[in-house]
N, C-alpha and C positions, 0 to 999 in steps of 0.2 A: 223569423226574429229580426232579420235585417230590415224588412219592410216596416216592422213595428217601430224599430229604433229610428228609422228615417222619418216616419210619420210623426213620432214624438218630438224629434228635433225640430221639424218644421213648425209644430204647434208652439214650441218654446220660442222660436224666433219670431213667429207672428205675434205672440203675446207680448214679448219685449218690444217689438217694433211698434205695437199699438201703444204701449206705455210711453214710448219716446216720441210718438208722433201724433197721438190722438188729441184733438182739441179739448181743452178743459170745459167741462159742462157745469153750468150753474143751476142750482135748484130754484133760483128766482129769475124772473124775466128781467131783462135789462132795458131801461128806457132808451128810446131812439136818439135822445139828445146826447148820449154818451157812447158814440161809435167806437172809441178806442177800447172799451171793455169787451167789445164783441170779437176782438182779435184773438185767434187761438193761442192758448197758453201751452206752449210745447217746447221741448228740448230737441234740438236737431240730432238725428241719428248719427251724424258724422262724429259727434263727440264720443259716442260709444266706440266707433272705429279707432279714434285717437287713444282711448283708454286701453283697448286690447293691444294696440301697437306699442303702447308704453310698456305693457307687461312683457311682450315678446322681446322688445329691445333690452329690457331689464334682464331677461333670462339669457340672452346671448352672451352676457359677460361671464357666464359659467363655462363657456366653450373655449377659453384660452385666448380670446382676443386681446385682452390687456394683461392677464395674469400669466401668460406663457413664460415670461421672463423668470417667474418664481420657480419654474420647473427646470431651468437651464442647468443649475449646478447639480441637483440630485439625479436628474435623468442623464446628464453628461457623464457623471461618475458611474452610474449603473450600466449604461449602454455604450460608453466609450464615444459619445457624440462630441465632435468639435464645435466651436462657435459657428464656423461657416456652415456646418450641417444643420444646426438649428436655424440659421438664416435660410437655408434651402427649404426647410419645412414650411416656414412662413411664405417663402417665394412660391412654393408649389400650391399652397392654399390660395394665394392671391391670383396666381396665373390661371389656376383652374376656375376660379370665380370669374376671371376675365374672359376665358373661353366660353363659359356658359352664359355670360351676361346678356348678350343680345337675345338669346332664346328665352331667358328668364323675363326680360323686358317685354318681349312680344307676347308671352303667355300672360303676363300681368295685364297688358292692355286688353287682351281678348277675354280672359277668364277670371282675372282677379286673384286675390290671395287666399281665398277661403280653403281651397284644397292644397295649394302649393305650400303654404306654411306648415301645416301638420305633417305632410309627407316629408318635407325637407327636414323638419325637426326630428322625425323618427330616424331618418338616415344619419343625421349628425349624432344623435344619441348613441346609436349602434357603433358608429365609428369611434367615438370617444371611449366607449367600453373596450373596444379592440385596442386602442392606444394603450390602455392599462395592461394589456397582455404583450406588448411589444418586447422583442428581444434583440433588436438591432436597429441602427439608425434608419435604414431604408423602410422599415415598417412604419415608423413615425412619419417620415416624409410622404409615403404613399397615402396613408390615412388622412393626413392633413390635406392632400389633394382632393380626397373625397369630400371633406368638409367644405372646401371651396366650391366644388361643382354645384352644390345645392343652391348657392347664392345667398342663403340666409345668414350664415355665420361669417360672411366676408365683412371686412371693415367698410363702412359707408354703404351697407347693403341697400339695394333698391327695393327689396321685397316689403320693407316696412314704411319706406318714405314715399314711394310713388302712389300707393293707394290713398294715403292721407292727403297728398297734394291734389288728387283728383276730386276730393270731397269739399275742398275749400278754395276760395279766391281772395275775398276781402280779408279773411282771417287766416290765410295760409301760413304766414310766419308764426303766429301764435300756436296754431294747430301742430305744425312741424316741431316747434320748440317743446311743446308738452310731450309729444310722442318721443322725441329724441332724448329728452331728459332721462328717460328710462335707462339709456346706455350709461350715463354718468353715475346715476344712483345705483345701478347694477354693479359698477366698478367699486363704489364705496362699500357695498354689501359683500361682494364676493372676494375682493382682494385679501383682506385680513383673514377671512374664513378659509380661503385656499391655503394661505401660508400656515395657519394653525393646523389644518388637516395634514398638510405635507409633513410638518414636524411631529404630528401625533400618530398618524396611521400610515404615512408613506405616500409617495407620489402615485403609485398604482391605484390604491383604494380611493385617493382623492379624485382621480379621473372618473371613476365609476359613480361616486357620489354626485359630482358635477353633472354627469350625463343624465342621471335620474331626475335631478332638480330641474334641469333645462327642459326635458320633455314634459314633466308634470306642469310646468308653468306655461309653456308655449302652445301645446297641442289642443287642449279641450276648448277653451274660449275662442280660439281662432276658428276652429271648425264650426262652432255654433253661430257666431255673431258677425264675422267679417263679410263684407260685400264689395264688389268691384268699384262701383261709383253710384252717386245718388240717383241718376236717371234710371238705374235698374230697379229701384224701389218706388219710382214715380215721384221722386223728390227733386229739388233744385240745389245747385251748388250753394253752399253756405246756409242752406235751409230756406232760401228765398230772399227777397229784398228786405232791408232793415225795417223795423217797426216805425211807422209814421210818428214824427215828433221826437224820436230818439236822437242822441248825439251823433250816432253814425249816419242817420238819415239826413240830418241837418248838414253835416260835413259833406255828404255825398251830393246834396243839392247844390252846395256852393262849389264843390270840385267834383264833378261827375266822374265816376270810375270808368276808365276806358274799357270797352268790352274786350275780353281776352281773345286773342287770335291764336289759333293752333297752327304751328308750322309742321309740315311733313318732314321726314328725315332728310330728304334731298334738299329741301328749301333751307333747313337749318344749317346743313353742312356747306352750303354755298355762301355763308356769311363769314366775314373775317372774325367776327366776335366769337363764333364757335371755335375757331382754330386758336384764338388767344386763350380761351378758357382751357382747351385741351393741353396747350403748352404749359400754362401756369400750373394746372392740376397735375400734369405729368411730372414736372420738376418737383413739386411739393410731395408727390408720391414717393420719389426716390429718397427724399430727405426723411419723410415720416416712416417709410419702410425700414430705413437704417436705424432710426431712433427707437422704433417700437420694441424690438427684441432686446436691444443691447443696453438700454438705459438702466434697467434693474441690475444686471450683473456688473455694470460699471460702478454703480454706487456700492454694491456689496464688496467688490474687489478693492475699493478704496478704504475698506475697514468698517463700514457702517453695519450695524446689526440687521440681519434680514427682516426681523419683525418690524423694526423702525422703518425700514425701506418700504415694507408692505403698507404701513400706515401712511407714509408720505405719498404713495401711489394711490391710496384710497382718497387722500386729499386731492390728488390730481383728478380723479374721477368726479369727486364732489365739485371741484371747480368747473369741470366740463358741464355737469348738469346745471349748475347755477348760470353759467354764461350762455348755455343753450337757450334757457328761458328768456334771458335778457336780449340776446341777439335775435331771437324769433320775434319778440315785441318790436325791436328796433328795425328789423328788416321790412316791416310794413310802413316805416316812416322815412327811411333814408335809402339811398342806392345801395344795393347789396354788394357791389364791388368795393365799397368803402369798408364794409365789415370784413370782406375777404382779405383785403390788403392788410388790415389791422391784425387779422388772425395770423398771417404769415410773419409779420414783424414780431408779434408776440412769441411765436415759436422760435424765431431766431434769438430773441432775448433769453428764452429759457435755456437754449443750448449754451449761450454765453455764460449763464450762471453755473452751468455744469463745468465749464472750463476753469472757472476761478473758485469753484466751491471747495471749502475745506471743513465745514462743520454742518450741523443740522439746519442752521438758518438757511444756508445755500441749498441744501437738499430739499427742504420744504418749499423754499422760494422758487426753485427751478421747477419742481413737479406741479405746484399750484399754477404757476404762470403757463406751463405747458398745457395743463388741463383747461384753463380758461380759454386759451387760444384754440385748442381742439374743439371745445364746445361751440365757439363761434364758427369754426370751420365745418362742423357737422350741419349747422343750419345753412351755411352757404351752399354746399353741394346739393342739399335737398331742395333748396329754394330757387337757386339762380336759373336752372334750366327750365323750370315751370314758369318763372317770371319772364324769361326772355323768349321762350318758344311755345308756351301754352301747355295744356294738359292732355289733349287727345292722344298724341303720339309720345307722351313723356316717357313711358316705359321703354319704348323702342329707342328713343334718343339716348336715354341714360344707359340703356343696355349696350350701346356702342361706345359711349364715352367711358363707362366704368372699366372696361378691359384695359384701356390706356393707363388709367390711374392705378389699377391694381397690378398690372405688369411692371410699371415703373417702380411701384412700391416693392414688388418682388425682387427687382434688381438691387434695391438699396440694402435689404437685409443681409444677403450673402456678401455684398461688396464691403460693408462695414466689418463683417466677420473675417473676411480675408485680410483686410488691412490690420485688424487686431491680431490675427494669428501670425502675420508676417512681421509686425513691428513690436508686438507685445504691449501695445497701448492703443487707446481709443482717441487720443488727442487729435491726430490728423483727420480722423473721420468727423469729429465734431466741428472742426473748422470748415470742412467741405460742406457739411449739412447746413451750417449757419449761413454760408454764402449762397447756397441754393435757395433757401427760404427768402432771402432778401431779393434775389432776382425774380422769384415767383411773385413776390409782393409788387414789384415794379410792373410786371407784365399785366397782372390782373387789375391793377388800379386804372388801367386805360381801356379795359374791356367793357365798353358801354353797351346798353341795350341796342340791338340792331334796329335800323329804320323800320317803320311800319310795313307789314307785309302787304303787297299789292294782291288783292283777291284775284284768283284765277280758277277756272274750272278744271278739276282734276279728272283724269280718265278713271273709269271704274276700276281698272287694274291697279292704278296708282293709289286709289283710296284704300284698297284692300291690302296692298303690300307695303305701303309706306307709313 
């Protein structure tokens, strides 16, 4: 039976691969004087990769990435969890993702996402079901660590962005934007549904429902259609050179695209640019980690209706999806560091609105501004390392960088929780986070692309291990 299913799956993949790559056939012969009509009429298989990754990103919003704040009050009452313990749950999730990040990146470079995503999704779904059975805070904290270890349910996970970056160069920004927009739209879809389920059937049943939805959306298509990189299918990056006479070809002729150079891990970490990026993203991680868990309970404790808050955070996610598309288009036209610094300044402005907010105008203004800025940031982290250091070792490079960002974010969540538990207020935390975002914006604004890599012959060992 297993051999039959495997053979059937391979036939399905070959069939769809043919549909996406087979040149269009004409029933009429084409005169020699019209050579442009002889060009194959095809759709690049990479766009199918983007579509599947969009769905996977969409489904990860069912795992509590953005909606966890909605569980803080009901789970805190049922389990006796303090705000700092909720912070530690998020910290454990992010630190576990950081610890496994390098291994996940290496596996992506070598094997691709086709097996890794379905296996990770099955583990995450099982862990979420077990969360619904938790009877003490340490159960939740431990299970959230399991979520993080998979690498798929972590914020800014590399399992969905690295494969997309490997399939594109000229249209990398657009491709990443389309795939990443699934995160924002997933937030729009799942946040109000999650709040409605919590109010209707309770937080325990809600976790079970979310687990089932997540696995149903992320496992099947990933196992069937995902592939590591275009070369594995005999294809070229971007599907080959642009069509002669097209706007892209004319622009490329006037301004030739510089051939992408791939840096090894050692080469990348010998540049000042890499350390600037790590410092900026590390600082921003502390700020975002602190804000991620505590923004929702902050607004609810200020007297806003939980359902209204859930709608405002759905608007947050919608803003992220919208800005991700625009930022991806913009990333192919202006320096990515400009988008990055703008993202951090926008996040600081959103926190400022929280400090002065007194009504729904400030609530929605803050969440939408935050979402727009996060949307730009999602593209930045997915794009900047491929743009600066190439795609061959992208998984390994991001597998090293991601732990720094996730661990720093893990520090932020309990830090804000401790400050709130000690002072009874979030105000001091918000001022700290606002300041951190502005410093990060200043640092990344000066992180220019490193000078061209001087080609050198790598030893066989270095080629395999770096």
